[in-house]
N, C-alpha and C positions, 0 to 999 in steps of 0.2 A: 672821504669816501674812496678816492683813488688809493690812498695809503692802505686802507683795509683790503682793497682788491689785490694789492701787491703782497701784503702780509699773508693773505689767505691763498696765494697762488697754488700751493700744493693741495688744497682741498679738492682740486680737479683730479687728483690721483685716487680719491675715495671712490669705490664702486658705486655707480648710480648717480654720480654728480655729473651734470651736463654743462653748466656754465657758471661763471661768476661775473657780476655786473656792479658797477658803482652807479646806483640809481639816483637820478636827479630829483624825482618826485618824493621819495621817502627819505632822501638824504641818508641812505644807508647802503650797505652791501647786500645784494640779492644773490642767493645761490639757488640755481635750478637743479632739482633732483627728480629722479624717475618715479619715486614713491615716498610717502611720508615716513616710512620705516627707517629711512636714512637720516632723518632729521636729528636724532640723538647723536649720531656720529659726527655730523657737521657742527652741532653746537659744542660738542666736546673738543673738536679740533679748533674751533674758534676760541674757546676759553683757554686752551693750552697755549695759544698764540697771542693772548692778551686782547682779544676783540670781544667786547661785551655783547651779550645777546640783544640788548636794546639797539645795537648798531647793525643788526643782522636780520634779514628777512629770507625765509625759505619758502620756495614755491614749487609745486609739482608741475613737471613738464615731460615731454617725450625726448628720447634720445635723438640726436641729429644724425641723419644719413645723407650720403651724396645723392644728387638728383641726376642720374645718368640715363638717359634713354636716347607754315612753313617748310615741309619735308621735300619739296621739289628742288630739282637742280636749277639754280638761278645764276646767271652771269650778267653783269659783274656781281661777284659774291659780296655780301654785306652782313652786318650783325643781325642776330636773331634767327638765322637759318640753321638747319641741321647739318652737323658734320659727323663723319665716321672715321675712326682711326683704323689702321690696317689690321688690328686684332678684332674688328667688328663691333667696337663699343661706340654708342651714339651719344653725342652731347650737342650743345648749342654754341654757335660762334658768337663771342662777345661783340667783336667789331673787327673791321679791317683797319690796321694802323700802320704807322711808319716808325720803326725802331730807331731811336737816337743812338743806341749803343752799337747796333750792327749796320746802320744806314741802309736798311732794307725794309720793304713792305711785306706784310704778312697778316696773320690773324691771331687774336687772343682767344683762349678758352681756359678751362680749368686744368690745373696740374694733374688732378686725379683722372682726367680724361686721356692722359697719356699712358704709356705702358708702365713706366716707373716714375711715380711722382717724386718731385724734388730732385730730379736728375735728368740730364739730357741723353737720350739714346737714339735720337734721330727718327722717331716713329713718324710715319706719314699720315696725312689727313686727306680725306676725300669729301667732296660736296656734290650731291647730297649723300653719297655712299651707295654701295650695292651694285654699281655698274660693272659690266664684264671687263676684264683685262685692265682694271684700274684706270679707265678712261676719264674718270672725274677727279683724278689726283689734283690737289691744289697747293699743299704746303707740307713742310717738313719741320719737326720740332727743332728749335734752335736755342731757346732760353727757358730754363726751368730751375730756379735757384735751389740749392740745398737749404734745408732748414737749419735752425740753430738750437742749441741746448743750453742748459744751465751747467756751469757758469756761463752767463749770457754773452755769446760771441756776436760781434758786429756782423750783420749780414753783408753780402756783397751784391750790388754796390752799397757803399756806406750811406746811411740816412744823413740828412742835413744836420741832425743833432750830434752825429758822431758816435752814438751809442745805440745798442739794441734796446727796444722797449722792455721795461720790467714786466715780470709776471709769468715767465715761462716756467711751468711746473717741473720739478725735478724728475728726470727720467723720461720726459716726453720730447718729441721733436716739435719745434714751433716754427710757424711761418706767420707773416703779416697778411698774406693773401694766398688764395688757392688759384694761382694763375700761371699760365705758360704761354710762350710765344712761338709760333711756327711760321717760318719764312716762306714766301712764294718763290717759285722758280721763275715765273713770269709776272711782272708787275701789273699787267693788264687784267689778271684774273679777278681782281677785286678792286673796289673803290673805297678810299678812306672817307670816313665821316657819315656813312649811311647805315640805317637800321631798317630791316624789312618791316613793313606796316601791314598787319592783318586788318580784316574788315570790321572788327569789333573789339571793344575793351570791356573786361569784366572785373570783378573784385574777388570774391571768395569762392567762385566756381570756375572750372576750366572754360576757356574761351575758344572761339574758332581760330584755327591756324590758317584759314583760307586767305590768300592774298587777292585783292581786287584785281591786281595786275602785278606781274613780276617787277614792274618798274615803280610800284608804290613804295615809298620809303619815308622814314623820319630823318631829318637832317640834324646831325650833331653840330651844334654851334659852339660848345665850350664844355669844360669839365667842372665838377664840383669836388671839393675836398671834404668828404664826410657829410653827415646829415644830422639835423636836430630832431629830437623826439617829436613826433606828431606831424612831420612834414610828409606830404603825399608824394609817393614815387611810383614808377611803373617799370615793368619788365616785359621783354618779348622773348619767349622760349618756344621751341618747336613742339613741345608736348602740350602745354596749356595756353599757348598764345599770349596775348597782351593782357596783363592783369594789373590792377592799380590798388594800392593800399597805403596805410600810414606806417612810418618807422615807429616801432614800439620800444626798442632798446638800442642804445648807442654804445660803441666802444666796449663790447662784451668779449671776454676771453672764453672761447667755446671749444669744447672737445669735438673732434671729428673721428671717424674710424681710423684704425691702424696706428693708434698711439700718437696721433697728430693733434696739436692744439693750435688754433688760429687766434691771434691776438688782435684786439680792437676791431671786432666785427659788428655788423648791424643786423637787427631783426626787423622783419616787415610782416604785417598782417595782410596777406593776399595769397591767392592760389598759386601753387607751383608743384611740380611733381618730377619723378624720374625722367630724364631726358632734357629737363630745363637747365641742368648744370651748364654754366658758362653764359647764361642769359645776360644781356646788358641791362643794367638798372639805371634809370634816368629820371629826370624831372622835366616835365613839359612846360615850355615857355608860352607866353601869351600869343606869340606869332606862329606857334606850331612847331618851332624847332625844339630840340632837346639838349639838356646838359647831362652828359654822362657822369654818373656818380659811383658806379661800382660794377662788380661781377658776381652774380648769384652762384653759390656752390652747393647748397644743401638745405635741409629743413627737417621737420619732425617726421617720425615714422608713425603712421596711424594703425591702430590695432585691427581695424576692419578693412584695411586696404583702400579706403576712400581717399580722395584727393586732399592732401594737407592744405591748410588755410594760412600757412605762414612759411617764410623762408629766411635764409641767412645770406648776406653778401659781404664781400671784401671791398673796401673803398679804393677808388682810383689812386688816392694819395699813397696807400699802402702798396698797391700794385706797382706804381712808378718807383717807389723806394727800393723794391726788391728786384725789379726787372730792368731798371735803367732808364725809364722815361720813354714816352711815345708821343707822336703827333696823332691826334684823334680826329682832326678835321682839316680840310684843305681850304 
């Protein structure tokens, strides 16, 4: 399955192709397309590259878009809250973390929530945003790795394996995660290891973003490297609150806007929408603490404008590989 995913990497260059996955259930390669009229082109491409139609499944899906849009000013800052960059774009803060590379505390959010994705331009972030004279400034972009292209170049810092993952389509910019780190000027502005806790949890519908108290939070006890299909995960985003759903696809190579392909991503069946980009994705433990598993970056576009019922996230393992490693709890 994985071999076919690599062989068919350039199928992501065909107009209307959204993702390619090595599916554990069907023991085949699954290609997501925006409509069935593309099916013939995909089958022809697969045949040309020696992949039999019996090893291929084509399913109709929506294109993936970024989800850019809890909204109160909260101190100390924590994951799940709204942040605004100096250009006025809103996203969600993944978490307050300590950067091993820079030896500084700061926040994580999506790279596409900065001014120039895949590069550092020092854009400033505010929480919650909208205050006069930038009085709610909290962080400045400090790490946002460049993507890599084919021939596949090793990202910096180098992964433990010493090589970039296979599967980057020709002519596209690839990343392992849609993530960036912004460092605090004052280490007391945020606390490592906490995610804001709304008053309710939902599944396929938007949930309340109301906090019972600004001091209500979920404690990050550990991190997880990836997720198995069927595992229940949750996210907290400022637009749709805390939602829960199952992982439906694992290690998918997915096209994002602006000729970006994100490698080895995870799909979840739960509500999310614009403004939830950057949301922390986690698994809740029996004692109420959480294990951080990834950062949400996008999801399908609905034709009628309704709230989508699925989203995509990058794993913490991929994020650490690209950005240099972080401490997620104290």
